[in-house]
Backbone bond lengths (Angstrom), bond angles and torsions (degrees), N, CA, C in turn:
res aa  C-N    CA-C-N  psi(-1)  N-CA   C-N-CA  omega(-1)  CA-C   N-CA-C  phi
1 M - - - 1.415 - - 1.491 106.96 -
2 T 1.294 117.24 135.61 1.514 121.96 -178.60 1.464 111.31 -75.02
3 A 1.407 114.86 164.09 1.424 116.19 177.79 1.439 116.42 -59.46
4 I 1.349 116.96 -35.69 1.493 122.85 177.86 1.465 111.74 -63.32
5 A 1.349 114.41 -45.41 1.517 118.40 178.96 1.500 112.19 -67.13
6 T 1.337 118.09 -34.90 1.405 120.37 177.44 1.574 112.08 -66.60
7 F 1.244 114.46 -44.80 1.506 122.32 176.79 1.529 108.34 -60.43
8 G 1.317 116.95 -47.28 1.418 123.41 -179.34 1.506 111.52 -58.46
9 A 1.351 115.69 -44.59 1.425 119.21 -177.41 1.540 111.60 -65.77
10 R 1.394 113.95 -37.03 1.445 114.84 180.00 1.492 114.47 -69.15
11 V 1.371 114.26 -40.12 1.496 117.20 174.77 1.512 113.05 -64.67
12 S 1.359 116.39 -36.56 1.514 120.48 179.95 1.488 108.47 -67.81
13 N 1.344 122.39 -35.30 1.433 124.01 177.55 1.518 110.09 -63.42
14 V 1.319 116.18 -41.92 1.438 119.33 -178.27 1.493 107.63 -68.98
15 A 1.321 121.32 -42.34 1.441 126.94 -177.29 1.597 109.59 -60.98
16 R 1.256 112.25 -39.95 1.414 119.88 -172.94 1.587 108.71 -62.82
17 K 1.276 115.55 -30.09 1.484 121.51 179.90 1.434 114.58 -83.44
18 V 1.309 118.18 -13.07 1.502 121.93 -179.88 1.499 111.66 -89.19
19 P 1.334 118.20 123.51 1.528 121.12 176.36 1.501 109.46 -68.14
20 T 1.291 115.47 166.41 1.410 119.89 -179.55 1.536 117.60 -77.87
21 W 1.423 114.79 -25.31 1.458 120.57 -173.03 1.483 110.69 -61.72
22 P 1.348 119.96 -44.05 1.429 117.91 178.60 1.539 116.32 -56.93
23 V 1.363 114.41 -31.90 1.491 119.78 178.71 1.548 109.17 -72.42
24 Y 1.271 118.53 -36.52 1.441 121.67 173.58 1.529 109.95 -60.57
25 L 1.310 118.19 -48.27 1.418 121.88 -179.51 1.521 113.36 -62.07
26 A 1.385 110.28 -46.53 1.502 114.91 177.38 1.515 113.04 -59.96
27 G 1.337 117.33 -33.85 1.404 124.61 -176.55 1.577 109.89 -72.32
28 M 1.322 115.80 -25.50 1.517 121.00 -176.97 1.538 108.01 -84.72
29 V 1.374 120.50 -20.30 1.448 122.15 -175.88 1.491 112.39 -58.13
30 P 1.294 118.34 -53.96 1.613 116.90 179.35 1.502 111.08 -51.01
31 G 1.328 118.30 -45.07 1.488 117.08 -178.04 1.476 113.86 -67.23
32 A 1.368 116.79 -37.39 1.469 121.94 179.28 1.587 109.29 -64.15
33 W 1.306 110.98 -42.53 1.492 116.94 -177.08 1.570 108.69 -66.74
34 L 1.320 116.57 -44.42 1.422 122.74 179.51 1.525 111.21 -59.31
35 I 1.283 120.27 -43.68 1.417 125.11 -179.75 1.551 110.24 -64.79
36 W 1.356 112.78 -42.34 1.443 120.90 179.04 1.573 108.34 -61.30
37 Q 1.351 115.61 -49.25 1.516 116.91 -176.94 1.591 109.11 -68.99
38 T 1.333 118.31 -29.61 1.416 117.84 176.73 1.446 115.24 -71.49
39 V 1.227 119.07 -38.13 1.549 125.63 178.89 1.511 109.59 -78.53
40 F 1.263 121.60 -55.13 1.367 123.77 -169.15 1.629 116.06 -106.09
41 G 1.356 115.46 -15.82 1.429 117.37 -172.22 1.524 112.57 -78.52
42 G 1.356 114.70 -34.74 1.430 118.13 -177.92 1.555 115.32 62.36
43 R 1.382 112.51 33.70 1.474 119.55 -178.86 1.491 112.89 -97.81
44 Y 1.292 117.93 -9.43 1.515 117.34 -173.38 1.591 106.53 -114.93
45 I 1.370 115.05 138.05 1.426 125.42 176.29 1.520 109.40 -64.73
46 D 1.317 112.02 -42.43 1.543 118.77 -179.13 1.580 106.92 -127.11
47 P 1.340 112.23 82.01 1.475 116.81 -170.58 1.564 112.49 -62.46
48 V 1.351 118.70 -34.57 1.493 117.45 178.82 1.505 111.33 -66.84
49 R 1.282 120.08 -37.27 1.468 125.96 177.70 1.497 110.66 -66.67
50 A 1.288 114.56 -43.21 1.522 121.32 -179.60 1.538 108.72 -65.71
51 L 1.379 117.53 -43.96 1.406 122.23 178.14 1.569 111.20 -59.79
52 E 1.277 112.12 -50.62 1.469 119.20 -179.01 1.464 112.72 -62.64
53 T 1.310 119.75 -45.93 1.471 118.81 179.06 1.606 112.03 -66.67
54 Q 1.321 116.55 -43.78 1.507 115.54 -175.55 1.528 113.42 -72.07
55 L 1.379 116.79 -26.69 1.495 117.92 176.08 1.597 106.92 -69.70
56 G 1.289 115.62 -36.27 1.404 119.98 -176.28 1.632 108.96 -66.26
57 L 1.423 112.39 -44.28 1.389 117.90 177.14 1.511 114.00 -62.58
58 Y 1.301 115.77 -41.27 1.536 116.34 174.80 1.470 112.71 -57.11
59 S 1.357 117.26 -40.70 1.468 122.07 178.39 1.492 109.68 -59.58
60 L 1.269 119.28 -49.91 1.479 124.94 174.80 1.481 113.53 -52.01
61 Q 1.311 115.15 -48.23 1.482 123.25 -175.92 1.545 108.84 -63.74
62 F 1.311 119.29 -47.95 1.445 121.49 177.76 1.533 113.66 -64.57
63 L 1.324 114.44 -36.71 1.436 118.51 177.96 1.547 112.96 -65.09
64 L 1.393 117.74 -38.72 1.410 121.91 176.43 1.436 108.41 -70.18
65 A 1.390 119.39 -39.42 1.446 118.15 175.13 1.430 115.46 -56.61
66 S 1.300 117.50 -43.29 1.444 119.86 178.71 1.560 114.94 -60.13
67 L 1.321 114.49 -30.05 1.446 120.27 177.37 1.571 113.60 -78.37
68 T 1.249 115.07 -11.23 1.502 117.37 176.72 1.493 113.83 -85.23
69 I 1.352 118.23 -9.09 1.415 122.57 -173.42 1.492 110.65 -61.06
70 T 1.426 117.12 -51.28 1.425 118.20 -176.16 1.481 114.53 -71.48
71 P 1.415 122.06 -35.40 1.441 120.72 171.80 1.518 113.23 -61.57
72 L 1.370 119.99 -34.75 1.369 122.13 178.37 1.589 110.22 -64.86
73 L 1.325 115.44 -39.00 1.487 117.30 179.24 1.568 109.44 -71.85
74 R 1.315 119.91 -37.59 1.431 117.87 -175.60 1.562 113.29 -80.32
75 F 1.272 118.19 -32.94 1.404 120.03 -174.43 1.571 113.66 -99.90
76 A 1.337 117.91 -29.12 1.473 122.10 -177.34 1.488 110.86 -118.83
77 R 1.378 120.81 -1.30 1.441 121.20 176.72 1.531 110.52 65.05
78 I 1.301 119.75 26.86 1.457 125.78 -179.00 1.525 108.11 -104.49
79 N 1.330 110.53 106.39 1.575 118.49 -177.19 1.501 109.75 -82.70
80 M 1.297 119.04 98.25 1.549 119.46 170.93 1.541 111.11 -116.26
81 L 1.320 117.68 28.06 1.406 123.36 -172.92 1.578 113.62 -60.40
82 K 1.322 116.51 -28.29 1.430 123.07 179.42 1.564 112.23 -65.61
83 F 1.362 112.80 -21.29 1.506 118.00 -176.73 1.510 112.02 -96.73
84 R 1.411 120.14 -3.96 1.387 121.40 -173.13 1.545 110.49 -66.83
85 K 1.309 118.73 -38.70 1.430 122.63 -176.53 1.571 105.50 -70.60
86 V 1.351 118.77 -42.03 1.433 124.64 179.64 1.572 108.49 -53.03
87 L 1.356 114.11 -54.70 1.448 116.56 -179.79 1.556 114.48 -60.95
88 G 1.321 111.62 -35.71 1.538 113.67 -179.95 1.517 112.31 -68.13
89 L 1.379 116.61 -38.26 1.392 119.85 -177.94 1.570 110.13 -70.84
90 L 1.337 114.34 -38.44 1.479 118.65 176.26 1.530 110.49 -62.22
91 A 1.364 113.70 -35.85 1.541 114.10 176.94 1.466 107.70 -64.85
92 F 1.332 119.93 -46.21 1.434 123.82 -178.11 1.493 112.34 -59.61
93 G 1.322 114.61 -42.48 1.483 118.70 -179.02 1.479 110.83 -63.61
94 Y 1.377 119.69 -44.80 1.490 122.71 179.19 1.489 110.59 -64.96
95 L 1.374 116.04 -38.61 1.432 119.96 178.93 1.557 114.54 -63.26
96 T 1.445 112.39 -36.15 1.449 115.76 176.23 1.451 109.63 -69.55
97 L 1.365 121.96 -42.97 1.444 121.37 178.21 1.580 111.47 -63.63
98 H 1.258 117.74 -33.45 1.490 123.50 175.07 1.557 107.17 -58.48
99 F 1.322 114.75 -50.68 1.476 119.68 -178.83 1.531 112.74 -66.83
100 L 1.294 120.28 -38.37 1.411 125.81 -178.85 1.577 108.14 -67.87
101 T 1.358 114.20 -43.61 1.487 117.78 175.84 1.533 113.26 -55.53
102 W 1.354 116.75 -44.69 1.416 121.18 175.43 1.503 113.82 -64.98
103 L 1.284 114.74 -39.59 1.495 120.54 -178.59 1.533 111.91 -72.25
104 F 1.266 114.34 -46.55 1.536 115.44 -172.02 1.529 112.94 -92.02
105 L 1.315 115.95 -48.00 1.472 121.46 -173.68 1.512 114.70 -86.49
106 D 1.363 113.99 -40.12 1.528 118.29 178.49 1.573 112.91 -72.92
107 L 1.374 109.49 -60.03 1.514 113.43 -174.27 1.541 110.87 -94.98
108 Q 1.266 119.64 -10.81 1.489 121.94 172.40 1.477 114.07 55.67
109 F 1.285 115.98 47.53 1.463 123.33 177.86 1.600 115.47 60.20
110 R 1.318 113.51 26.11 1.502 116.00 178.01 1.568 102.89 -83.79
111 W 1.278 118.21 93.10 1.443 122.48 -167.46 1.497 109.74 -71.73
112 G 1.316 119.15 -32.93 1.413 119.90 175.36 1.525 112.49 -59.71
113 Q 1.363 116.89 -43.44 1.444 120.99 178.87 1.550 110.16 -70.74
114 I 1.346 114.77 -37.38 1.426 117.26 179.81 1.537 110.22 -60.36
115 G 1.305 116.22 -46.59 1.516 119.56 178.54 1.492 110.38 -67.11
116 A 1.268 122.00 -34.88 1.477 122.08 176.41 1.529 112.34 -66.68
117 D 1.320 115.96 -43.78 1.483 119.49 179.56 1.568 112.44 -64.43
118 L 1.339 113.47 -38.35 1.450 117.51 179.35 1.633 111.57 -62.80
119 V 1.336 113.62 -31.00 1.498 120.05 179.78 1.470 114.93 -87.31
120 K 1.402 113.98 -42.91 1.461 120.50 -170.96 1.512 116.43 -90.43
121 R 1.303 117.10 -24.76 1.449 123.25 -176.48 1.528 110.34 -104.65
122 P 1.297 118.28 106.85 1.408 124.19 -168.49 1.531 110.38 -61.36
123 Y 1.370 117.70 -39.67 1.401 121.49 -173.16 1.568 111.53 -69.97
124 I 1.327 116.10 -27.96 1.466 121.22 173.66 1.531 108.42 -76.01
125 T 1.258 117.76 -39.06 1.566 121.33 175.55 1.533 107.66 -57.39
126 V 1.344 116.81 -50.16 1.407 119.31 -174.61 1.501 111.93 -65.46
127 G 1.330 120.55 -37.61 1.390 125.53 177.08 1.543 113.31 -67.34
128 F 1.305 113.83 -36.30 1.478 119.90 -179.51 1.541 110.27 -70.32
129 V 1.361 115.38 -39.60 1.493 118.61 178.41 1.540 108.09 -62.94
130 A 1.320 115.98 -44.28 1.494 118.47 178.01 1.548 112.10 -54.19
131 L 1.347 115.41 -41.33 1.443 120.06 179.58 1.514 112.57 -67.41
132 L 1.381 116.12 -40.02 1.443 120.96 176.68 1.549 111.02 -62.10
133 I 1.325 117.13 -35.51 1.447 121.19 -178.14 1.507 109.33 -66.01
134 L 1.369 111.01 -46.59 1.544 116.43 -175.93 1.582 112.73 -68.32
135 V 1.231 118.26 -20.59 1.529 117.62 179.45 1.405 115.13 -55.65
136 P 1.399 119.28 -53.75 1.471 118.50 178.67 1.425 114.84 -67.83
137 L 1.345 118.48 -22.76 1.475 119.34 177.01 1.536 110.48 -75.08
138 A 1.272 117.36 -40.07 1.497 121.54 174.60 1.512 110.25 -62.89
139 A 1.363 115.82 -40.11 1.429 118.75 -172.31 1.596 110.33 -75.37
140 T 1.238 115.86 -18.22 1.520 121.03 179.02 1.556 111.11 -110.49
141 S 1.269 118.00 24.83 1.439 120.73 -178.00 1.495 117.45 -82.04
142 W 1.337 113.87 -7.81 1.509 120.17 -176.83 1.502 109.03 -93.18
143 Q 1.321 113.82 159.52 1.512 121.85 -170.89 1.498 111.33 -65.28
144 G 1.296 117.48 -30.06 1.509 117.85 179.85 1.474 112.38 -68.53
145 A 1.424 115.79 -27.50 1.457 112.94 176.01 1.565 114.96 -69.99
146 I 1.214 110.42 -31.05 1.558 115.32 175.11 1.496 110.94 -61.52
147 R 1.299 118.27 -43.63 1.433 123.27 -178.19 1.544 110.85 -68.61
148 R 1.290 115.51 -40.76 1.488 119.78 179.68 1.531 114.34 -71.59
149 M 1.324 114.16 -39.19 1.474 118.81 -177.25 1.523 112.31 -84.43
150 G 1.343 117.73 -26.59 1.459 119.72 -170.30 1.550 107.18 95.69
151 A 1.296 117.79 136.80 1.477 121.57 -178.53 1.551 111.50 -57.86
152 Q 1.281 116.65 -39.33 1.518 119.99 -174.21 1.550 109.30 -67.66
153 T 1.370 112.22 -48.83 1.543 116.69 179.81 1.466 109.12 -62.28
154 W 1.275 117.34 -44.31 1.571 122.32 -178.82 1.473 108.52 -57.10
155 A 1.354 115.73 -48.92 1.496 119.89 -177.51 1.527 111.11 -61.90
156 R 1.344 115.27 -40.88 1.483 116.77 178.68 1.553 113.30 -62.30
157 L 1.362 112.96 -41.93 1.475 117.47 179.96 1.557 109.87 -65.47
158 H 1.313 116.93 -36.83 1.478 118.14 -176.21 1.532 112.98 -78.21
159 R 1.355 118.23 -5.01 1.438 120.78 173.52 1.530 107.85 -75.69
160 L 1.240 119.28 -7.67 1.514 119.73 176.17 1.509 107.86 -68.01
161 V 1.340 121.55 -16.53 1.461 122.27 174.85 1.484 112.39 -56.83
162 Y 1.297 118.10 -32.12 1.410 122.14 179.55 1.606 111.74 -63.58
163 I 1.285 116.19 -39.77 1.469 119.82 170.94 1.506 114.24 -65.00
164 A 1.313 113.02 -41.11 1.474 120.93 -175.95 1.489 110.74 -64.20
165 V 1.364 118.24 -43.77 1.450 121.68 -178.76 1.535 111.28 -68.88
166 L 1.304 115.02 -35.89 1.507 117.18 177.09 1.505 111.12 -65.67
167 L 1.270 115.94 -44.19 1.487 122.11 178.89 1.539 108.08 -64.58
168 G 1.315 119.61 -40.87 1.428 121.79 174.44 1.564 114.86 -57.17
169 A 1.293 115.06 -43.08 1.426 119.44 178.60 1.487 112.62 -66.37
170 V 1.441 114.55 -43.89 1.452 119.93 173.42 1.480 113.47 -57.83
171 H 1.315 115.63 -48.65 1.454 120.72 177.61 1.483 112.15 -55.22
172 F 1.278 122.25 -41.90 1.430 126.14 179.08 1.517 111.61 -64.66
173 I 1.311 118.12 -39.84 1.493 119.50 174.19 1.504 112.60 -66.71
174 M 1.380 115.53 -44.86 1.455 120.51 -177.21 1.555 111.34 -64.71
175 Q 1.281 118.70 -41.33 1.444 119.83 -175.76 1.541 114.12 -74.02
176 E 1.388 116.29 -14.87 1.454 121.37 171.34 1.545 112.30 -82.36
177 K 1.244 111.09 -20.05 1.492 121.68 175.96 1.551 112.63 66.92
178 V 1.315 121.62 -4.32 1.426 124.63 171.05 1.528 107.33 -136.03
179 W 1.321 116.42 157.08 1.433 122.85 -178.36 1.565 107.70 -83.93
180 T 1.233 119.52 96.84 1.474 121.67 176.53 1.501 110.44 -92.56
181 L 1.260 120.15 159.71 1.538 128.11 -179.67 1.505 105.53 -59.59
182 Q 1.261 120.41 -43.87 1.500 124.91 -176.80 1.618 108.52 -61.86
183 S 1.357 115.48 -50.03 1.416 116.27 -177.47 1.510 112.46 -68.75
184 I 1.332 119.90 -30.33 1.472 122.60 -179.66 1.607 107.43 -73.44
185 I 1.346 114.09 -35.52 1.473 112.81 178.51 1.538 112.27 -64.97
186 Y 1.332 115.17 -39.74 1.445 120.02 -179.57 1.542 109.54 -63.35
187 L 1.354 116.43 -41.90 1.437 119.77 -177.45 1.576 108.62 -68.08
188 I 1.283 118.80 -42.32 1.455 122.73 177.85 1.584 110.66 -59.85
189 I 1.377 118.99 -48.02 1.374 122.07 176.35 1.508 110.94 -57.18
190 A 1.325 120.45 -47.12 1.365 122.84 -179.72 1.536 115.43 -59.55
191 I 1.382 112.94 -40.63 1.458 116.79 178.22 1.427 110.03 -66.44
192 L 1.344 120.64 -44.21 1.435 123.74 -179.06 1.500 113.42 -60.37
193 L 1.336 114.54 -48.36 1.477 122.27 177.27 1.604 112.54 -53.80
194 V 1.282 111.13 -51.95 1.468 119.30 178.78 1.502 112.55 -64.64
195 G 1.324 115.31 -42.28 1.450 119.97 -177.41 1.605 109.44 -65.51
196 I 1.279 116.59 -40.90 1.502 120.83 173.66 1.521 110.92 -54.28
197 R 1.357 114.11 -51.36 1.492 117.51 -172.04 1.508 107.54 -69.50
198 L 1.262 121.33 -39.41 1.514 123.31 179.92 1.534 109.54 -63.98
199 A 1.319 119.30 -37.07 1.426 122.69 177.58 1.518 111.72 -63.17
200 W 1.365 112.28 -38.39 1.530 115.18 -179.31 1.516 106.77 -69.56
201 I 1.272 115.16 -49.73 1.500 119.03 -179.04 1.532 112.56 -53.66
202 R 1.290 119.05 -42.07 1.430 126.30 176.81 1.522 110.79 -61.46
203 R 1.314 113.87 -48.56 1.520 119.52 178.81 1.505 112.71 -59.71
204 W 1.395 117.56 -38.91 1.456 121.19 -179.09 1.468 109.68 -70.34
């Protein structure tokens, strides 16, 4: 057994003993702290904008993390498959909060402007499409959905996550309005992870 395989086996053994609920709780901590700092910290000049942006970034980070699970297994023999759904649901939860912050706190139910922004602002359209894509994935993330849909159909549906993560990375760049190093890195990571998965699918 190679050193990588040995290390992967040890990490996998530890991960196997860890339940999923602490990962859910740990994943909620950044969001809870962000909300606390926004409401009571007084550290942001534009707290609504800061909350909205950071919630969206957390969503993208968790979505990317969920896509690293399979490469970790194939390349490093680290089995973290039990946490993939956790990371995906955390990503969806943060994206939902990101959307609600924009809807309720930023635009304050001004439905005319909401509709206009969805049509006229491409980065909002891109982000909204990513959210719509993730809705059926989150809704079918439970085991019963796999049995009812069939494993093959379920797997095909959940490949839509590749489109969602790419749209999320593009949305992040577009909403910043300039190409920052941070946004470029997220886009590159998204492209690499999706490219790896598509190459495997094509090979199969």
